N, CA, C and O atoms as a Maestro MAE file, in Angstrom:
{
 s_m_m2io_version
 :::
 2.0.0
}

f_m_ct {
 s_m_title
 :::
 protein
 m_atom[344] {
  # First column is atom index #
  i_m_mmod_type
  r_m_x_coord
  r_m_y_coord
  r_m_z_coord
  i_m_residue_number
  s_m_chain_name
  s_m_pdb_residue_name
  s_m_pdb_atom_name
  i_m_atomic_number
  :::
  1 25 -4.386 11.118 -36.591 1 A "MET " " N  " 7
  2 3 -5.099 10.147 -35.769 1 A "MET " " CA " 6
  3 2 -6.323 10.834 -35.174 1 A "MET " " C  " 6
  4 15 -6.224 11.940 -34.644 1 A "MET " " O  " 8
  5 25 -7.460 10.182 -35.263 2 A "THR " " N  " 7
  6 3 -8.685 10.773 -34.726 2 A "THR " " CA " 6
  7 2 -8.727 10.610 -33.214 2 A "THR " " C  " 6
  8 15 -8.019 9.789 -32.631 2 A "THR " " O  " 8
  9 25 -9.581 11.421 -32.605 3 A "GLN " " N  " 7
  10 3 -9.685 11.363 -31.145 3 A "GLN " " CA " 6
  11 2 -10.241 10.008 -30.706 3 A "GLN " " C  " 6
  12 15 -9.845 9.482 -29.666 3 A "GLN " " O  " 8
  13 25 -11.160 9.439 -31.498 4 A "GLU " " N  " 7
  14 3 -11.741 8.141 -31.143 4 A "GLU " " CA " 6
  15 2 -10.689 7.038 -31.136 4 A "GLU " " C  " 6
  16 15 -10.653 6.222 -30.216 4 A "GLU " " O  " 8
  17 25 -9.834 7.007 -32.153 5 A "SER " " N  " 7
  18 3 -8.799 5.974 -32.187 5 A "SER " " CA " 6
  19 2 -7.737 6.228 -31.130 5 A "SER " " C  " 6
  20 15 -7.143 5.286 -30.606 5 A "SER " " O  " 8
  21 25 -7.493 7.513 -30.809 6 A "ASP " " N  " 7
  22 3 -6.547 7.855 -29.752 6 A "ASP " " CA " 6
  23 2 -7.077 7.376 -28.402 6 A "ASP " " C  " 6
  24 15 -6.309 6.857 -27.591 6 A "ASP " " O  " 8
  25 25 -8.379 7.543 -28.149 7 A "ASN " " N  " 7
  26 3 -8.983 7.054 -26.906 7 A "ASN " " CA " 6
  27 2 -8.908 5.538 -26.827 7 A "ASN " " C  " 6
  28 15 -8.641 4.983 -25.761 7 A "ASN " " O  " 8
  29 25 -9.141 4.865 -27.947 8 A "GLY " " N  " 7
  30 3 -9.058 3.409 -27.970 8 A "GLY " " CA " 6
  31 2 -7.659 2.922 -27.648 8 A "GLY " " C  " 6
  32 15 -7.482 1.940 -26.926 8 A "GLY " " O  " 8
  33 25 -6.653 3.624 -28.196 9 A "LYS " " N  " 7
  34 3 -5.261 3.258 -27.926 9 A "LYS " " CA " 6
  35 2 -4.944 3.462 -26.446 9 A "LYS " " C  " 6
  36 15 -4.307 2.610 -25.826 9 A "LYS " " O  " 8
  37 25 -5.382 4.581 -25.878 10 A "ASN " " N  " 7
  38 3 -5.131 4.838 -24.462 10 A "ASN " " CA " 6
  39 2 -5.835 3.820 -23.573 10 A "ASN " " C  " 6
  40 15 -5.273 3.381 -22.569 10 A "ASN " " O  " 8
  41 25 -7.055 3.443 -23.932 11 A "ASN " " N  " 7
  42 3 -7.768 2.426 -23.152 11 A "ASN " " CA " 6
  43 2 -7.063 1.078 -23.220 11 A "ASN " " C  " 6
  44 15 -7.065 0.320 -22.251 11 A "ASN " " O  " 8
  45 25 -6.461 0.783 -24.368 12 A "PHE " " N  " 7
  46 3 -5.725 -0.471 -24.512 12 A "PHE " " CA " 6
  47 2 -4.424 -0.438 -23.713 12 A "PHE " " C  " 6
  48 15 -4.097 -1.395 -23.011 12 A "PHE " " O  " 8
  49 25 -3.681 0.670 -23.822 13 A "LEU " " N  " 7
  50 3 -2.386 0.760 -23.157 13 A "LEU " " CA " 6
  51 2 -2.498 1.001 -21.660 13 A "LEU " " C  " 6
  52 15 -1.644 0.552 -20.896 13 A "LEU " " O  " 8
  53 25 -3.531 1.698 -21.237 14 A "TYR " " N  " 7
  54 3 -3.699 2.052 -19.824 14 A "TYR " " CA " 6
  55 2 -5.087 1.648 -19.344 14 A "TYR " " C  " 6
  56 15 -5.911 2.516 -19.055 14 A "TYR " " O  " 8
  57 25 -5.362 0.355 -19.254 15 A "PRO " " N  " 7
  58 3 -6.705 -0.068 -18.847 15 A "PRO " " CA " 6
  59 2 -6.968 0.273 -17.385 15 A "PRO " " C  " 6
  60 15 -6.068 0.221 -16.546 15 A "PRO " " O  " 8
  61 25 -8.189 0.612 -17.106 16 A "LYS " " N  " 7
  62 3 -8.612 0.904 -15.735 16 A "LYS " " CA " 6
  63 2 -9.830 0.065 -15.417 16 A "LYS " " C  " 6
  64 15 -10.802 0.053 -16.172 16 A "LYS " " O  " 8
  65 25 -9.777 -0.635 -14.301 17 A "ALA " " N  " 7
  66 3 -10.936 -1.403 -13.851 17 A "ALA " " CA " 6
  67 2 -11.757 -0.529 -12.925 17 A "ALA " " C  " 6
  68 15 -11.215 0.322 -12.219 17 A "ALA " " O  " 8
  69 25 -13.059 -0.737 -12.926 18 A "SER " " N  " 7
  70 3 -13.899 0.069 -12.047 18 A "SER " " CA " 6
  71 2 -13.703 -0.381 -10.599 18 A "SER " " C  " 6
  72 15 -13.410 -1.546 -10.328 18 A "SER " " O  " 8
  73 25 -13.867 0.554 -9.690 19 A "TYR " " N  " 7
  74 3 -13.670 0.289 -8.267 19 A "TYR " " CA " 6
  75 2 -14.898 -0.397 -7.699 19 A "TYR " " C  " 6
  76 15 -16.020 0.057 -7.922 19 A "TYR " " O  " 8
  77 25 -14.697 -1.488 -6.965 20 A "ARG " " N  " 7
  78 3 -15.820 -2.247 -6.435 20 A "ARG " " CA " 6
  79 2 -15.850 -2.272 -4.902 20 A "ARG " " C  " 6
  80 15 -16.656 -2.992 -4.314 20 A "ARG " " O  " 8
  81 25 -14.997 -1.507 -4.266 21 A "GLY " " N  " 7
  82 3 -14.947 -1.500 -2.813 21 A "GLY " " CA " 6
  83 2 -15.894 -0.492 -2.203 21 A "GLY " " C  " 6
  84 15 -16.748 0.075 -2.885 21 A "GLY " " O  " 8
  85 25 -15.733 -0.277 -0.910 22 A "ASP " " N  " 7
  86 3 -16.547 0.680 -0.162 22 A "ASP " " CA " 6
  87 2 -16.166 2.087 -0.578 22 A "ASP " " C  " 6
  88 15 -15.010 2.488 -0.441 22 A "ASP " " O  " 8
  89 25 -17.116 2.826 -1.077 23 A "LEU " " N  " 7
  90 3 -16.870 4.185 -1.535 23 A "LEU " " CA " 6
  91 2 -17.701 5.146 -0.701 23 A "LEU " " C  " 6
  92 15 -18.808 5.529 -1.081 23 A "LEU " " O  " 8
  93 25 -17.149 5.525 0.436 24 A "SER " " N  " 7
  94 3 -17.863 6.461 1.295 24 A "SER " " CA " 6
  95 2 -17.227 7.839 1.153 24 A "SER " " C  " 6
  96 15 -16.005 7.948 1.050 24 A "SER " " O  " 8
  97 25 -18.042 8.890 1.145 25 A "PRO " " N  " 7
  98 3 -17.507 10.250 0.998 25 A "PRO " " CA " 6
  99 2 -16.539 10.631 2.116 25 A "PRO " " C  " 6
  100 15 -15.664 11.475 1.921 25 A "PRO " " O  " 8
  101 25 -16.691 10.024 3.262 26 A "SER " " N  " 7
  102 3 -15.806 10.356 4.378 26 A "SER " " CA " 6
  103 2 -14.442 9.693 4.259 26 A "SER " " C  " 6
  104 15 -13.506 10.072 4.963 26 A "SER " " O  " 8
  105 25 -14.318 8.694 3.366 27 A "ASN " " N  " 7
  106 3 -13.051 7.989 3.229 27 A "ASN " " CA " 6
  107 2 -12.735 7.709 1.754 27 A "ASN " " C  " 6
  108 15 -12.936 6.591 1.282 27 A "ASN " " O  " 8
  109 25 -12.243 8.716 1.028 28 A "PRO " " N  " 7
  110 3 -11.902 8.493 -0.387 28 A "PRO " " CA " 6
  111 2 -10.548 7.810 -0.570 28 A "PRO " " C  " 6
  112 15 -10.147 7.530 -1.700 28 A "PRO " " O  " 8
  113 25 -9.838 7.537 0.529 29 A "ASN " " N  " 7
  114 3 -8.489 6.965 0.431 29 A "ASN " " CA " 6
  115 2 -8.472 5.580 -0.216 29 A "ASN " " C  " 6
  116 15 -7.501 5.219 -0.881 29 A "ASN " " O  " 8
  117 25 -9.541 4.801 -0.024 30 A "ASN " " N  " 7
  118 3 -9.592 3.477 -0.653 30 A "ASN " " CA " 6
  119 2 -9.570 3.608 -2.167 30 A "ASN " " C  " 6
  120 15 -8.896 2.836 -2.850 30 A "ASN " " O  " 8
  121 25 -10.299 4.574 -2.691 31 A "LEU " " N  " 7
  122 3 -10.349 4.794 -4.137 31 A "LEU " " CA " 6
  123 2 -8.988 5.254 -4.660 31 A "LEU " " C  " 6
  124 15 -8.550 4.805 -5.719 31 A "LEU " " O  " 8
  125 25 -8.326 6.134 -3.935 32 A "VAL " " N  " 7
  126 3 -7.006 6.622 -4.338 32 A "VAL " " CA " 6
  127 2 -5.999 5.481 -4.314 32 A "VAL " " C  " 6
  128 15 -5.191 5.352 -5.234 32 A "VAL " " O  " 8
  129 25 -6.036 4.653 -3.278 33 A "PHE " " N  " 7
  130 3 -5.113 3.532 -3.214 33 A "PHE " " CA " 6
  131 2 -5.377 2.545 -4.342 33 A "PHE " " C  " 6
  132 15 -4.440 1.988 -4.914 33 A "PHE " " O  " 8
  133 25 -6.649 2.326 -4.666 34 A "ASN " " N  " 7
  134 3 -6.983 1.434 -5.773 34 A "ASN " " CA " 6
  135 2 -6.379 1.934 -7.076 34 A "ASN " " C  " 6
  136 15 -5.859 1.140 -7.859 34 A "ASN " " O  " 8
  137 25 -6.441 3.238 -7.320 35 A "ALA " " N  " 7
  138 3 -5.836 3.814 -8.529 35 A "ALA " " CA " 6
  139 2 -4.325 3.610 -8.511 35 A "ALA " " C  " 6
  140 15 -3.731 3.287 -9.540 35 A "ALA " " O  " 8
  141 25 -3.699 3.796 -7.351 36 A "ASN " " N  " 7
  142 3 -2.255 3.580 -7.233 36 A "ASN " " CA " 6
  143 2 -1.896 2.114 -7.477 36 A "ASN " " C  " 6
  144 15 -0.878 1.815 -8.101 36 A "ASN " " O  " 8
  145 25 -2.723 1.218 -6.989 37 A "LEU " " N  " 7
  146 3 -2.490 -0.212 -7.176 37 A "LEU " " CA " 6
  147 2 -2.592 -0.597 -8.655 37 A "LEU " " C  " 6
  148 15 -1.790 -1.388 -9.150 37 A "LEU " " O  " 8
  149 25 -3.574 -0.040 -9.351 38 A "GLN " " N  " 7
  150 3 -3.710 -0.318 -10.781 38 A "GLN " " CA " 6
  151 2 -2.517 0.231 -11.563 38 A "GLN " " C  " 6
  152 15 -2.029 -0.411 -12.493 38 A "GLN " " O  " 8
  153 25 -2.053 1.412 -11.185 39 A "GLU " " N  " 7
  154 3 -0.881 1.993 -11.843 39 A "GLU " " CA " 6
  155 2 0.360 1.130 -11.597 39 A "GLU " " C  " 6
  156 15 1.167 0.923 -12.503 39 A "GLU " " O  " 8
  157 25 0.507 0.632 -10.374 40 A "PHE " " N  " 7
  158 3 1.614 -0.269 -10.042 40 A "PHE " " CA " 6
  159 2 1.584 -1.502 -10.933 40 A "PHE " " C  " 6
  160 15 2.606 -1.890 -11.500 40 A "PHE " " O  " 8
  161 25 0.412 -2.116 -11.056 41 A "ALA " " N  " 7
  162 3 0.282 -3.334 -11.859 41 A "ALA " " CA " 6
  163 2 0.620 -3.064 -13.324 41 A "ALA " " C  " 6
  164 15 1.263 -3.885 -13.978 41 A "ALA " " O  " 8
  165 25 0.188 -1.918 -13.836 42 A "GLN " " N  " 7
  166 3 0.468 -1.581 -15.226 42 A "GLN " " CA " 6
  167 2 1.964 -1.380 -15.452 42 A "GLN " " C  " 6
  168 15 2.509 -1.849 -16.452 42 A "GLN " " O  " 8
  169 25 2.626 -0.689 -14.536 43 A "LYS " " N  " 7
  170 3 4.062 -0.452 -14.672 43 A "LYS " " CA " 6
  171 2 4.847 -1.754 -14.562 43 A "LYS " " C  " 6
  172 15 5.820 -1.953 -15.290 43 A "LYS " " O  " 8
  173 25 4.433 -2.640 -13.661 44 A "VAL " " N  " 7
  174 3 5.102 -3.939 -13.535 44 A "VAL " " CA " 6
  175 2 4.953 -4.728 -14.831 44 A "VAL " " C  " 6
  176 15 5.900 -5.376 -15.275 44 A "VAL " " O  " 8
  177 25 3.781 -4.678 -15.431 45 A "ALA " " N  " 7
  178 3 3.568 -5.386 -16.694 45 A "ALA " " CA " 6
  179 2 4.503 -4.854 -17.780 45 A "ALA " " C  " 6
  180 15 5.069 -5.638 -18.542 45 A "ALA " " O  " 8
  181 25 4.672 -3.536 -17.859 46 A "TYR " " N  " 7
  182 3 5.589 -2.956 -18.847 46 A "TYR " " CA " 6
  183 2 7.037 -3.362 -18.570 46 A "TYR " " C  " 6
  184 15 7.777 -3.706 -19.491 46 A "TYR " " O  " 8
  185 25 7.431 -3.321 -17.312 47 A "ILE " " N  " 7
  186 3 8.801 -3.703 -16.953 47 A "ILE " " CA " 6
  187 2 9.049 -5.166 -17.307 47 A "ILE " " C  " 6
  188 15 10.107 -5.508 -17.837 47 A "ILE " " O  " 8
  189 25 8.080 -6.029 -17.016 48 A "CYS " " N  " 7
  190 3 8.221 -7.455 -17.355 48 A "CYS " " CA " 6
  191 2 8.326 -7.649 -18.862 48 A "CYS " " C  " 6
  192 15 9.108 -8.477 -19.329 48 A "CYS " " O  " 8
  193 25 7.551 -6.898 -19.617 49 A "ALA " " N  " 7
  194 3 7.620 -7.008 -21.070 49 A "ALA " " CA " 6
  195 2 8.983 -6.546 -21.590 49 A "ALA " " C  " 6
  196 15 9.550 -7.169 -22.488 49 A "ALA " " O  " 8
  197 25 9.501 -5.465 -21.030 50 A "LEU " " N  " 7
  198 3 10.823 -4.996 -21.438 50 A "LEU " " CA " 6
  199 2 11.902 -6.025 -21.128 50 A "LEU " " C  " 6
  200 15 12.803 -6.248 -21.936 50 A "LEU " " O  " 8
  201 25 11.810 -6.648 -19.961 51 A "GLU " " N  " 7
  202 3 12.800 -7.656 -19.572 51 A "GLU " " CA " 6
  203 2 12.670 -8.895 -20.440 51 A "GLU " " C  " 6
  204 15 13.676 -9.459 -20.871 51 A "GLU " " O  " 8
  205 25 11.450 -9.322 -20.700 52 A "THR " " N  " 7
  206 3 11.218 -10.506 -21.521 52 A "THR " " CA " 6
  207 2 11.771 -10.321 -22.928 52 A "THR " " C  " 6
  208 15 12.296 -11.261 -23.525 52 A "THR " " O  " 8
  209 25 11.650 -9.104 -23.456 53 A "ASN " " N  " 7
  210 3 12.112 -8.821 -24.815 53 A "ASN " " CA " 6
  211 2 13.574 -8.394 -24.869 53 A "ASN " " C  " 6
  212 15 14.065 -8.001 -25.927 53 A "ASN " " O  " 8
  213 25 14.270 -8.468 -23.746 54 A "GLY " " N  " 7
  214 3 15.697 -8.194 -23.734 54 A "GLY " " CA " 6
  215 2 16.076 -6.726 -23.772 54 A "GLY " " C  " 6
  216 15 17.230 -6.396 -24.045 54 A "GLY " " O  " 8
  217 25 15.139 -5.848 -23.507 55 A "LYS " " N  " 7
  218 3 15.425 -4.406 -23.542 55 A "LYS " " CA " 6
  219 2 16.088 -3.924 -22.252 55 A "LYS " " C  " 6
  220 15 16.847 -2.955 -22.263 55 A "LYS " " O  " 8
  221 25 15.799 -4.605 -21.145 56 A "ILE " " N  " 7
  222 3 16.467 -4.306 -19.872 56 A "ILE " " CA " 6
  223 2 16.881 -5.631 -19.250 56 A "ILE " " C  " 6
  224 15 16.327 -6.683 -19.569 56 A "ILE " " O  " 8
  225 25 17.862 -5.564 -18.360 57 A "SER " " N  " 7
  226 3 18.346 -6.788 -17.711 57 A "SER " " CA " 6
  227 2 17.372 -7.239 -16.620 57 A "SER " " C  " 6
  228 15 16.515 -6.481 -16.166 57 A "SER " " O  " 8
  229 25 17.535 -8.487 -16.223 58 A "THR " " N  " 7
  230 3 16.713 -9.033 -15.149 58 A "THR " " CA " 6
  231 2 16.936 -8.253 -13.859 58 A "THR " " C  " 6
  232 15 15.989 -7.979 -13.122 58 A "THR " " O  " 8
  233 25 18.185 -7.898 -13.590 59 A "GLU " " N  " 7
  234 3 18.503 -7.137 -12.372 59 A "GLU " " CA " 6
  235 2 17.863 -5.751 -12.412 59 A "GLU " " C  " 6
  236 15 17.346 -5.278 -11.400 59 A "GLU " " O  " 8
  237 25 17.894 -5.099 -13.576 60 A "GLU " " N  " 7
  238 3 17.286 -3.775 -13.703 60 A "GLU " " CA " 6
  239 2 15.769 -3.873 -13.508 60 A "GLU " " C  " 6
  240 15 15.171 -3.023 -12.848 60 A "GLU " " O  " 8
  241 25 15.153 -4.900 -14.078 61 A "ALA " " N  " 7
  242 3 13.709 -5.096 -13.906 61 A "ALA " " CA " 6
  243 2 13.383 -5.310 -12.432 61 A "ALA " " C  " 6
  244 15 12.434 -4.730 -11.905 61 A "ALA " " O  " 8
  245 25 14.176 -6.144 -11.776 62 A "TYR " " N  " 7
  246 3 13.959 -6.402 -10.354 62 A "TYR " " CA " 6
  247 2 14.069 -5.115 -9.547 62 A "TYR " " C  " 6
  248 15 13.225 -4.842 -8.693 62 A "TYR " " O  " 8
  249 25 15.101 -4.327 -9.811 63 A "ASN " " N  " 7
  250 3 15.298 -3.087 -9.060 63 A "ASN " " CA " 6
  251 2 14.170 -2.093 -9.296 63 A "ASN " " C  " 6
  252 15 13.735 -1.420 -8.362 63 A "ASN " " O  " 8
  253 25 13.693 -1.994 -10.524 64 A "GLN " " N  " 7
  254 3 12.595 -1.073 -10.814 64 A "GLN " " CA " 6
  255 2 11.309 -1.515 -10.118 64 A "GLN " " C  " 6
  256 15 10.585 -0.692 -9.559 64 A "GLN " " O  " 8
  257 25 11.030 -2.818 -10.157 65 A "ILE " " N  " 7
  258 3 9.820 -3.326 -9.504 65 A "ILE " " CA " 6
  259 2 9.931 -3.175 -7.992 65 A "ILE " " C  " 6
  260 15 8.948 -2.847 -7.326 65 A "ILE " " O  " 8
  261 25 11.107 -3.409 -7.453 66 A "LYS " " N  " 7
  262 3 11.322 -3.241 -6.012 66 A "LYS " " CA " 6
  263 2 11.079 -1.784 -5.601 66 A "LYS " " C  " 6
  264 15 10.468 -1.522 -4.565 66 A "LYS " " O  " 8
  265 25 11.557 -0.845 -6.413 67 A "LYS " " N  " 7
  266 3 11.343 0.575 -6.125 67 A "LYS " " CA " 6
  267 2 9.849 0.916 -6.171 67 A "LYS " " C  " 6
  268 15 9.340 1.625 -5.303 67 A "LYS " " O  " 8
  269 25 9.155 0.403 -7.189 68 A "LEU " " N  " 7
  270 3 7.711 0.639 -7.282 68 A "LEU " " CA " 6
  271 2 6.975 0.040 -6.088 68 A "LEU " " C  " 6
  272 15 6.029 0.636 -5.574 68 A "LEU " " O  " 8
  273 25 7.417 -1.150 -5.644 69 A "TRP " " N  " 7
  274 3 6.782 -1.808 -4.502 69 A "TRP " " CA " 6
  275 2 6.935 -0.968 -3.238 69 A "TRP " " C  " 6
  276 15 5.984 -0.829 -2.468 69 A "TRP " " O  " 8
  277 25 8.112 -0.410 -3.020 70 A "HIS " " N  " 7
  278 3 8.323 0.423 -1.835 70 A "HIS " " CA " 6
  279 2 7.464 1.680 -1.896 70 A "HIS " " C  " 6
  280 15 6.953 2.135 -0.872 70 A "HIS " " O  " 8
  281 25 7.303 2.243 -3.090 71 A "GLN " " N  " 7
  282 3 6.432 3.410 -3.242 71 A "GLN " " CA " 6
  283 2 4.983 3.044 -2.921 71 A "GLN " " C  " 6
  284 15 4.277 3.810 -2.266 71 A "GLN " " O  " 8
  285 25 4.544 1.874 -3.382 72 A "LEU " " N  " 7
  286 3 3.180 1.437 -3.111 72 A "LEU " " CA " 6
  287 2 2.970 1.192 -1.620 72 A "LEU " " C  " 6
  288 15 1.926 1.551 -1.074 72 A "LEU " " O  " 8
  289 25 3.948 0.588 -0.963 73 A "LYS " " N  " 7
  290 3 3.846 0.362 0.483 73 A "LYS " " CA " 6
  291 2 3.735 1.676 1.234 73 A "LYS " " C  " 6
  292 15 2.979 1.786 2.199 73 A "LYS " " O  " 8
  293 25 4.493 2.677 0.789 74 A "THR " " N  " 7
  294 3 4.445 3.987 1.436 74 A "THR " " CA " 6
  295 2 3.066 4.615 1.268 74 A "THR " " C  " 6
  296 15 2.511 5.156 2.224 74 A "THR " " O  " 8
  297 25 2.515 4.548 0.068 75 A "THR " " N  " 7
  298 3 1.181 5.130 -0.129 75 A "THR " " CA " 6
  299 2 0.131 4.369 0.674 75 A "THR " " C  " 6
  300 15 -0.831 4.966 1.156 75 A "THR " " O  " 8
  301 25 0.308 3.054 0.821 76 A "LYS " " N  " 7
  302 3 -0.631 2.280 1.647 76 A "LYS " " CA " 6
  303 2 -0.593 2.769 3.090 76 A "LYS " " C  " 6
  304 15 -1.634 2.961 3.719 76 A "LYS " " O  " 8
  305 25 0.605 2.966 3.601 77 A "LYS " " N  " 7
  306 3 0.722 3.459 4.975 77 A "LYS " " CA " 6
  307 2 0.068 4.820 5.134 77 A "LYS " " C  " 6
  308 15 -0.644 5.067 6.108 77 A "LYS " " O  " 8
  309 25 0.310 5.693 4.183 78 A "VAL " " N  " 7
  310 3 -0.221 7.057 4.272 78 A "VAL " " CA " 6
  311 2 -1.735 7.069 4.106 78 A "VAL " " C  " 6
  312 15 -2.437 7.749 4.855 78 A "VAL " " O  " 8
  313 25 -2.240 6.323 3.132 79 A "LEU " " N  " 7
  314 3 -3.659 6.399 2.806 79 A "LEU " " CA " 6
  315 2 -4.540 5.504 3.659 79 A "LEU " " C  " 6
  316 15 -5.610 5.930 4.093 79 A "LEU " " O  " 8
  317 25 -4.119 4.284 3.907 80 A "LEU " " N  " 7
  318 3 -5.005 3.320 4.545 80 A "LEU " " CA " 6
  319 2 -4.767 3.132 6.026 80 A "LEU " " C  " 6
  320 15 -5.716 2.978 6.795 80 A "LEU " " O  " 8
  321 25 -3.522 3.142 6.430 81 A "GLU " " N  " 7
  322 3 -3.241 2.865 7.836 81 A "GLU " " CA " 6
  323 2 -3.530 4.058 8.725 81 A "GLU " " C  " 6
  324 15 -3.709 3.887 9.931 81 A "GLU " " O  " 8
  325 25 -3.582 5.265 8.170 82 A "GLN " " N  " 7
  326 3 -3.944 6.420 8.980 82 A "GLN " " CA " 6
  327 2 -5.408 6.351 9.368 82 A "GLN " " C  " 6
  328 15 -5.792 6.864 10.418 82 A "GLN " " O  " 8
  329 25 -6.239 5.720 8.532 83 A "ASP " " N  " 7
  330 3 -7.649 5.576 8.847 83 A "ASP " " CA " 6
  331 2 -7.865 4.640 10.013 83 A "ASP " " C  " 6
  332 15 -8.782 4.842 10.809 83 A "ASP " " O  " 8
  333 25 -7.026 3.608 10.127 84 A "ASP " " N  " 7
  334 3 -7.138 2.652 11.219 84 A "ASP " " CA " 6
  335 2 -6.808 3.267 12.562 84 A "ASP " " C  " 6
  336 15 -7.353 2.863 13.589 84 A "ASP " " O  " 8
  337 25 -5.901 4.259 12.556 85 A "SER " " N  " 7
  338 3 -5.473 4.862 13.810 85 A "SER " " CA " 6
  339 2 -6.416 5.956 14.280 85 A "SER " " C  " 6
  340 15 -6.351 6.364 15.440 85 A "SER " " O  " 8
  341 25 -7.294 6.441 13.406 86 A "GLU " " N  " 7
  342 3 -8.205 7.529 13.790 86 A "GLU " " CA " 6
  343 2 -9.437 7.025 14.484 86 A "GLU " " C  " 6
  344 15 -10.297 7.818 14.868 86 A "GLU " " O  " 8
  :::
 }
 m_bond[343] {
  # First column is bond index #
  i_m_from
  i_m_to
  i_m_order
  :::
  1 1 2 1
  2 2 3 1
  3 3 4 2
  4 3 5 1
  5 5 6 1
  6 6 7 1
  7 7 8 2
  8 7 9 1
  9 9 10 1
  10 10 11 1
  11 11 12 2
  12 11 13 1
  13 13 14 1
  14 14 15 1
  15 15 16 2
  16 15 17 1
  17 17 18 1
  18 18 19 1
  19 19 20 2
  20 19 21 1
  21 21 22 1
  22 22 23 1
  23 23 24 2
  24 23 25 1
  25 25 26 1
  26 26 27 1
  27 27 28 2
  28 27 29 1
  29 29 30 1
  30 30 31 1
  31 31 32 2
  32 31 33 1
  33 33 34 1
  34 34 35 1
  35 35 36 2
  36 35 37 1
  37 37 38 1
  38 38 39 1
  39 39 40 2
  40 39 41 1
  41 41 42 1
  42 42 43 1
  43 43 44 2
  44 43 45 1
  45 45 46 1
  46 46 47 1
  47 47 48 2
  48 47 49 1
  49 49 50 1
  50 50 51 1
  51 51 52 2
  52 51 53 1
  53 53 54 1
  54 54 55 1
  55 55 56 2
  56 55 57 1
  57 57 58 1
  58 58 59 1
  59 59 60 2
  60 59 61 1
  61 61 62 1
  62 62 63 1
  63 63 64 2
  64 63 65 1
  65 65 66 1
  66 66 67 1
  67 67 68 2
  68 67 69 1
  69 69 70 1
  70 70 71 1
  71 71 72 2
  72 71 73 1
  73 73 74 1
  74 74 75 1
  75 75 76 2
  76 75 77 1
  77 77 78 1
  78 78 79 1
  79 79 80 2
  80 79 81 1
  81 81 82 1
  82 82 83 1
  83 83 84 2
  84 83 85 1
  85 85 86 1
  86 86 87 1
  87 87 88 2
  88 87 89 1
  89 89 90 1
  90 90 91 1
  91 91 92 2
  92 91 93 1
  93 93 94 1
  94 94 95 1
  95 95 96 2
  96 95 97 1
  97 97 98 1
  98 98 99 1
  99 99 100 2
  100 99 101 1
  101 101 102 1
  102 102 103 1
  103 103 104 2
  104 103 105 1
  105 105 106 1
  106 106 107 1
  107 107 108 2
  108 107 109 1
  109 109 110 1
  110 110 111 1
  111 111 112 2
  112 111 113 1
  113 113 114 1
  114 114 115 1
  115 115 116 2
  116 115 117 1
  117 117 118 1
  118 118 119 1
  119 119 120 2
  120 119 121 1
  121 121 122 1
  122 122 123 1
  123 123 124 2
  124 123 125 1
  125 125 126 1
  126 126 127 1
  127 127 128 2
  128 127 129 1
  129 129 130 1
  130 130 131 1
  131 131 132 2
  132 131 133 1
  133 133 134 1
  134 134 135 1
  135 135 136 2
  136 135 137 1
  137 137 138 1
  138 138 139 1
  139 139 140 2
  140 139 141 1
  141 141 142 1
  142 142 143 1
  143 143 144 2
  144 143 145 1
  145 145 146 1
  146 146 147 1
  147 147 148 2
  148 147 149 1
  149 149 150 1
  150 150 151 1
  151 151 152 2
  152 151 153 1
  153 153 154 1
  154 154 155 1
  155 155 156 2
  156 155 157 1
  157 157 158 1
  158 158 159 1
  159 159 160 2
  160 159 161 1
  161 161 162 1
  162 162 163 1
  163 163 164 2
  164 163 165 1
  165 165 166 1
  166 166 167 1
  167 167 168 2
  168 167 169 1
  169 169 170 1
  170 170 171 1
  171 171 172 2
  172 171 173 1
  173 173 174 1
  174 174 175 1
  175 175 176 2
  176 175 177 1
  177 177 178 1
  178 178 179 1
  179 179 180 2
  180 179 181 1
  181 181 182 1
  182 182 183 1
  183 183 184 2
  184 183 185 1
  185 185 186 1
  186 186 187 1
  187 187 188 2
  188 187 189 1
  189 189 190 1
  190 190 191 1
  191 191 192 2
  192 191 193 1
  193 193 194 1
  194 194 195 1
  195 195 196 2
  196 195 197 1
  197 197 198 1
  198 198 199 1
  199 199 200 2
  200 199 201 1
  201 201 202 1
  202 202 203 1
  203 203 204 2
  204 203 205 1
  205 205 206 1
  206 206 207 1
  207 207 208 2
  208 207 209 1
  209 209 210 1
  210 210 211 1
  211 211 212 2
  212 211 213 1
  213 213 214 1
  214 214 215 1
  215 215 216 2
  216 215 217 1
  217 217 218 1
  218 218 219 1
  219 219 220 2
  220 219 221 1
  221 221 222 1
  222 222 223 1
  223 223 224 2
  224 223 225 1
  225 225 226 1
  226 226 227 1
  227 227 228 2
  228 227 229 1
  229 229 230 1
  230 230 231 1
  231 231 232 2
  232 231 233 1
  233 233 234 1
  234 234 235 1
  235 235 236 2
  236 235 237 1
  237 237 238 1
  238 238 239 1
  239 239 240 2
  240 239 241 1
  241 241 242 1
  242 242 243 1
  243 243 244 2
  244 243 245 1
  245 245 246 1
  246 246 247 1
  247 247 248 2
  248 247 249 1
  249 249 250 1
  250 250 251 1
  251 251 252 2
  252 251 253 1
  253 253 254 1
  254 254 255 1
  255 255 256 2
  256 255 257 1
  257 257 258 1
  258 258 259 1
  259 259 260 2
  260 259 261 1
  261 261 262 1
  262 262 263 1
  263 263 264 2
  264 263 265 1
  265 265 266 1
  266 266 267 1
  267 267 268 2
  268 267 269 1
  269 269 270 1
  270 270 271 1
  271 271 272 2
  272 271 273 1
  273 273 274 1
  274 274 275 1
  275 275 276 2
  276 275 277 1
  277 277 278 1
  278 278 279 1
  279 279 280 2
  280 279 281 1
  281 281 282 1
  282 282 283 1
  283 283 284 2
  284 283 285 1
  285 285 286 1
  286 286 287 1
  287 287 288 2
  288 287 289 1
  289 289 290 1
  290 290 291 1
  291 291 292 2
  292 291 293 1
  293 293 294 1
  294 294 295 1
  295 295 296 2
  296 295 297 1
  297 297 298 1
  298 298 299 1
  299 299 300 2
  300 299 301 1
  301 301 302 1
  302 302 303 1
  303 303 304 2
  304 303 305 1
  305 305 306 1
  306 306 307 1
  307 307 308 2
  308 307 309 1
  309 309 310 1
  310 310 311 1
  311 311 312 2
  312 311 313 1
  313 313 314 1
  314 314 315 1
  315 315 316 2
  316 315 317 1
  317 317 318 1
  318 318 319 1
  319 319 320 2
  320 319 321 1
  321 321 322 1
  322 322 323 1
  323 323 324 2
  324 323 325 1
  325 325 326 1
  326 326 327 1
  327 327 328 2
  328 327 329 1
  329 329 330 1
  330 330 331 1
  331 331 332 2
  332 331 333 1
  333 333 334 1
  334 334 335 1
  335 335 336 2
  336 335 337 1
  337 337 338 1
  338 338 339 1
  339 339 340 2
  340 339 341 1
  341 341 342 1
  342 342 343 1
  343 343 344 2
  :::
 }
}
């Protein structure tokens, strides 16, 4: 497989949207949270596809998404809410 086709496959499987929010050098946390949010959405899409195709149960999909959601909430608290308190 060539590097060009490998890059195309990675772009298809792991799409990234460009960041359109406030990007100030003093506060890179918004950009980091945006990357975490995109990763969350991608993982949820994979879990939903696995559940839809019968590879995992509905309960397992729910539990995995719930775990990912709690991780995202934790990163939001660490990255974004600390800025509000400063």
